[in-house]
C-alpha positions as CSV (number, residue, x, y, z in Angstrom):
1,M,-6.4,5.8,9.9
2,L,-7.4,2.8,12.1
3,A,-10.1,4.7,14.1
4,L,-11.4,5.8,11.4
5,A,-11.5,2.4,9.7
6,E,-13.4,1.2,12.9
7,K,-15.7,4.1,13.1
8,E,-17.6,3.3,9.7
9,E,-18.8,0.0,9.7
10,A,-21.2,0.4,6.3
11,I,-18.1,1.1,4.2
12,K,-15.8,-1.8,2.9
13,K,-12.0,-0.8,3.7
14,I,-8.8,-2.6,2.8
15,W,-5.3,-1.7,3.7
16,I,-2.4,-1.8,1.1
17,G,1.0,-1.7,2.6
18,T,4.4,-3.3,2.1
19,E,4.6,-6.9,1.6
20,H,6.8,-7.1,4.8
21,G,6.2,-4.0,6.7
22,P,5.6,-3.9,10.5
23,E,1.8,-2.5,9.8
24,R,0.7,-6.1,8.6
25,E,0.1,-7.6,12.3
26,F,-1.6,-4.6,13.5
27,I,-3.6,-4.3,10.6
28,K,-5.2,-7.7,10.6
29,D,-5.5,-7.5,14.2
30,A,-7.9,-4.8,13.8
31,G,-9.9,-6.9,11.4
32,L,-9.0,-5.1,8.4
33,D,-8.2,-7.1,4.8
34,Y,-4.5,-6.5,4.3
35,Y,-2.7,-6.5,1.0
36,G,1.0,-6.4,0.4
37,I,2.8,-4.6,-2.2
38,P,6.4,-4.6,-3.1
39,E,8.4,-1.7,-1.5
40,Y,11.3,0.0,-3.5
41,K,13.4,3.1,-2.6
42,L,13.5,5.9,-4.7
43,R,16.7,7.9,-4.5
44,M,17.3,11.3,-5.1
45,Y,20.6,10.7,-6.3
46,I,22.3,8.7,-9.2
47,S,23.0,5.1,-8.4
48,L,23.3,1.7,-10.1
49,R,20.8,0.5,-7.7
50,T,18.1,2.2,-8.6
51,L,18.1,0.9,-12.3
52,T,17.6,-2.4,-10.1
53,E,14.7,-0.7,-8.4
54,I,12.8,0.5,-11.4
55,P,11.3,-3.1,-12.0
56,R,10.0,-3.3,-8.7
57,F,8.2,0.2,-9.1
58,F,6.3,-1.2,-12.1
59,E,5.5,-4.2,-10.3
60,A,4.1,-2.4,-7.0
61,Y,2.4,0.0,-9.5
62,K,0.8,-3.1,-11.4
63,R,-0.3,-4.9,-8.1
64,A,-1.8,-1.9,-6.5
65,K,-3.9,-1.0,-9.3
66,Q,-4.8,-4.7,-9.7
67,I,-6.2,-4.6,-6.0
68,L,-7.9,-1.3,-6.3
69,K,-9.9,-2.9,-9.4
70,E,-10.7,-6.3,-8.0
71,H,-12.2,-4.4,-4.9
72,N,-13.8,-1.7,-6.8
73,I,-12.4,1.1,-5.1
74,S,-14.1,4.2,-5.5
75,F,-12.0,6.6,-2.7
76,V,-8.3,6.1,-1.5
77,Y,-7.1,7.9,1.6
78,T,-3.0,7.5,1.8
79,A,-0.6,8.7,4.6
80,G,3.0,9.0,5.1
81,G,5.3,10.8,2.5
82,F,5.9,9.4,-0.7
83,T,4.1,6.3,0.3
84,G,0.5,7.6,-1.1
85,V,2.4,8.4,-4.2
């Protein structure tokens, strides 16, 4: 994805990732604006921990939506399993 982002100069590109993820540094080094959102683990089994993660899901959703609206994004490219959901 970085190769695609570097190739097209006329398109404004931003990167939305996790708040503390390893991608933060190399995305910034590539010259892209980086925005971190809260991460959470969606468990496929019943757990009390899942209940504590639900507010983080809504926080991440709200923050991502806010970023997309602020930048008037009309196209989103995702990669990585559940990351793009």
